[in-house]
N, C-alpha and C positions, 0 to 999 in steps of 0.2 A: 796712281798718279798723282805728283806733287801740284796740289792746286795752285800752289804761287806761282808755277812757271806760265808763261805767255804760250799762246798757241801759234805755230808757225801757218798752219793750212789758213788760207784766207788772207794771205799776206800778198800783195803784189811784188812784184821783181824789184820795183823801187823803195820799196819798205823791207824786203827782205836785203837789199844791199845796206840799207840805213842799218839794221841789225847789225850787220856784219862791221859796218864803220865803228859803232858805238862799242862793239866787242874788241875793237882792235885788230881786227881782219881786214885783208885786202875786200876791196869792193866786189871783186869778179867773185869772191866765194858767196856772194848773195844770190848771184845768178846761178851758181851751181847747187845751193839750195834749192832754189825756183825749180831747177831742171830735175831734182831727187824727188820735190813734192809732186808737181804736177806733171811729168812724164813716166817716171819709173816708180811714184807710189810708195815710195817708203815708209814702213810704219815706226821707224824710230832714227833717230839721229845718229845711232851708231851705224846704221846701214849707210851712211853718205860716204862712202869710203875713198873718193878722191879729195877728201878734206882730211886735215891733219888730224892724227887721234887726239892731240893738245887741243885744237880747235873744235873739235868734236865734244870733247868733254867741257870746253868752257860753255858751246852752247847749249850743253845739255842740262848745263845749272841754270840756265835762266829760261829756257824755249821746251816746248816739247813738241812735236808733229802733230797731235790732236787727234789722230784717227781714232774712231772707237767703231767696231763691231757691232753688227745688229743683235739684239738680245734674243730675238725670238723671230720666227717666220711661220707663218701658214701658206698651204699650197693648194691652188685651187683645181679641180678636174679639169678646167679647162688649160693649163700649163701658167695661169699667172701667179705671181709671188707676192706675198705681203708682208715686209720686213717692219721689225720696230727696231727704231732707233732711239738710244738716250742723245738728250741733248743739252747744252749748257745755259743757253738763253742768255741774250744781250739784255732784255729787259724782262720782267717777270713778275706778274701781278701777285698779291700778298697770298692768295690761297697758293700758288704755285712756291712762292718761295718759302713757304712753311713746310711744304712737301717737296724738296729737291727730287727724292726719289722717283716721283710721279711724274717726271719730264721728259716726255716721249713723243715722238711722231712716227706716224705709219708713213712708208714709202713703198709703193706699187711698182712691180717690174712685170710688163707685158711683152710676152715672145708672139712673134707672129711672122711665121716665115723668115725670111732674111732680115726683116725688121723688129727691130727690140726697142721699146719706149719704157723711160724710167718716169713716173709720175712722184713728184718730189713734194714736199712741203716746205714752206717758210715761216710758220707759226705752229705753236701749239694752241688748238682751237681756231677760233677766229670769230670777230667781233661784229661780222656782217648780220649772222642772224638771219640768214635766207629759211625760208620756211620749211621748204623740203631739203635742207642738208641735216647729216648728223653732226657735222662739224660745227655746224653754228650753234647747235642744242649745248654743245660742251661749253660754250662761253671762250673768251681770250684768255689764255693763261701765260704767253708770253712771245716775244719775237725772236727768231732764231737767229745766232750770228752767221755770218758769211761761213763761218768752219762748218758750223752744224748743217748748212745748205749743202757745202760741197762733201762732208762726209757720207751723206746719203749717195752720192756718186763713187766718191772715193773709197768707200769700206763695201761695196755693195759686190758680193761673189760674182755675177754676172757682168762687171764693169766693164771687160774688154768687149762684150757682143752690143753693146750698146749703139743704137743708132738715132736715136732723139731724145729730147728731155723735154717733159712737159712741166710747168708749175701751175698743177692743176690739183695738188693734194691739200694738206690741211695748211688754211690760212689764206687770208687775201695778201698776193704778192706787193700791190701797191702799197698795204699799211704798214710793209716792213721794205720799203722800196731801197734805201742805203744797202741793206745787206743783200736783196736781190741782183742790183745793179752791178755790186762787187763780186758777187758769184759768177753773172752771167759776164763780167769783163775776164776774169781768172779762165772760165769755159773758152773763150774765143781769141784770147790774145795770142800771139805768137809764141811768147815765151810762158805760156799757160797750159792749156790742154790743146791750144791751136784747135777749135772746131767752129765750123762754120755757123754765124746766128741763125743759119736755115734749118740747123738741126733743133733748134728751142724753140720753145713758144711758152709765152708768160699769158696767164689768165687774168681776169679781172671783171669786176661787177661795174664800175668805172667809177674813179676817186678823183674827185675836183683836184685840181692842180697836179697830182701825183702823177695820173695817168700821160697827161702833157710832158712831163719829165722823163718817164719812161720813153715816151717815142721821140724826144728830141737825143737823148742819150743812147740808146741802145737801137740796134738794127735787128735783134730778134721780131720772131713772129708775135702779134698780139692776137689774143682770143677775148672775146668781150661776153659776158653771161647775159643773154638778153632775156629769154623765158617768157617775156610778151611784149609785144610793141606798143601796146596801150598802157599810156602812164599810170592813170589808177589802179589797174589789173597789177602793174609792177610793183608799184608800191605795197601791194598786199602778199605779194610773194617775196618782194627784196626792200626791206627798209632803205636799201643803199639809194634809191630811187628818188627820195626826197632831196637829198644832198646834189645827187647826179643823175638828173634823169636822161632816158637812153636816147631822148632827142638831141640832147646837150653833147652825148658821148659820140653819137654818129656826124654832129656837125664839128667837133674837134678831128674825127677820124677822116674827114672829107679834106683836110689840109695836109694830108700825109700821101705818099705815093704807094700804092701797093699793086701797082701793075708791073712790077720786076721782080726784084729778090725777096720782097718782103710783104709778107702773106697778113690779111685781117679776116679773122673768122668770129660766128657768131654762135655759141652755145644755146641751144635750145632745147630743155626739158618739157616731154608733152604730155600734156594733162587732158584726159579725155573730156571734152565738150567744153573745157575752159581756155585753152589757148591753141588748140589743133581745128578750129573751123576756119569754113571758107573765108569767112570776115576778117579772122586774124592773119590767114595768108595775104589777102587783099593789104592789110594793114603795113604785114613785114615788107612788100613789094614796094609799097609808096614811101615807106621809112628808107629803105636801102638803094632805091633808085640811083642808078650812076655810081655809087661805090663798089670799088672792086673787092668783091668779099666773098665768101662762101658761107654757108649755115648747115651745121652740124644738129642735128635731130637726136634726142638722147631719149631712151627710155626712163619712167621714174620709178625708182626702186624706194619699195615702201619703208618708212623708217616709224619708231613708234611714237604714237600720238599725234601723228597727221593724217588727217581723213582726206587723202587727195586721190583720185582716180588716174591710174596710169593708161595713156592711149594704149589702143592696141596696134597689132601690124597694120593694118588696112588705113588706117585713120592716119598715121604715120605716113606711108605711102601714098597717101592723097595728098597730104601736105608738100611731102617731097617732091611730087610730081608737080603740083601748081606751081611751086616756088621754080623749079627748074624750067618750065614752060615760059615763065617771064625775066629768064634770062640770069636766075640767081642759082649759082653750083649749090647742089643742096646733098647730102648725106646722110644715113641714118647710121649712127655708130654702133657698132658691135657692142653688147655687153660683156664685160670680163669680170670674172673673180667674185661674182655676185654670190657666190655659196661660202666665199669668205671674208665677206663683207669688206670687198676691195673694189667694188664698181663706184662709180659717180654718185657722191653724196653720201658715201655711208661710213668714211672715215672718221674716226674718232678716238682719242686717249684716253677719256673719261676715267675709265674703270683699268686703265694697263697697270699693269707691274710685270717686273722681270718673271718671267717664265723658263722656256727651255733654252737651248743652246742653238737654235734653229733645226729644228728637226721636223718641223712641218707637222706636226701630229694631230692640229685641230680643224680638221677641213669644216 
């Protein structure tokens, strides 16, 4: 691919019309390009057949669609598939820029009956450094562009089966908010993918000012990583607690309406004897009292060098039942893809390199 050409994927219809205008084409050509990108998913400009050959050739001199297929995949015994996608990155740290061939993200496709969820990434690595997360151990190596984010959907072999998207892969969405908002806009506007915002959930540890902006500018669901209702303990698990304590995050959420179309949820990894006790349950109830929300309890998946004990099924069920009795809808999330390191907290591309052509031979 000619690296000097600009990428069309990730542009809004207004921007595509401006591209057409600058190249001397009718403005409606921009609308045609948007249709080919976001509704027909062409992989080359030559495939935009209702645009004249002359205009296609002119467009191809300066632009490319930007679709990049996954370079590897791993298939779990439970049907989950983890893909490795190459990315361009809008901003990359020095170590990543020095090794451009090592810029990849992992994306997880999770089929479940008629439901099919895609867990997308928004950064290479992550700055948040949560104690229990393998992605945080990788450090931050770059922000994905909107095209990088959308390409995980655009070039997904199972794209037409998707029912839901969750921004719960590598990276903190609020730390790359402009690209995330652009991607979710294209996914939800009528001349983009035309998805309902109810099909998209964006997660966050809570980032001051950025979370408020997301809540103001998007109607997608929001999921907050809590993991402890106690500030001191949460700080030990999640350094982000220092900048935006969980109590401040909850106060912000109370300013928004989650009683109708939009949903608020809290992610809670359970550690035996550390955050799954009756005292923690009482603190969660007190913290969330009166807020329309749900809590998702998640099993801890052990990572190297972290000595934290995961809760067993009995303790998780006790915590779930206690919260439910106090009016907080609580579920235990099924663990998927653990055998291919695709489950919560296990994604990392620190040691990734191009391998197979997606044969799924590394369970």
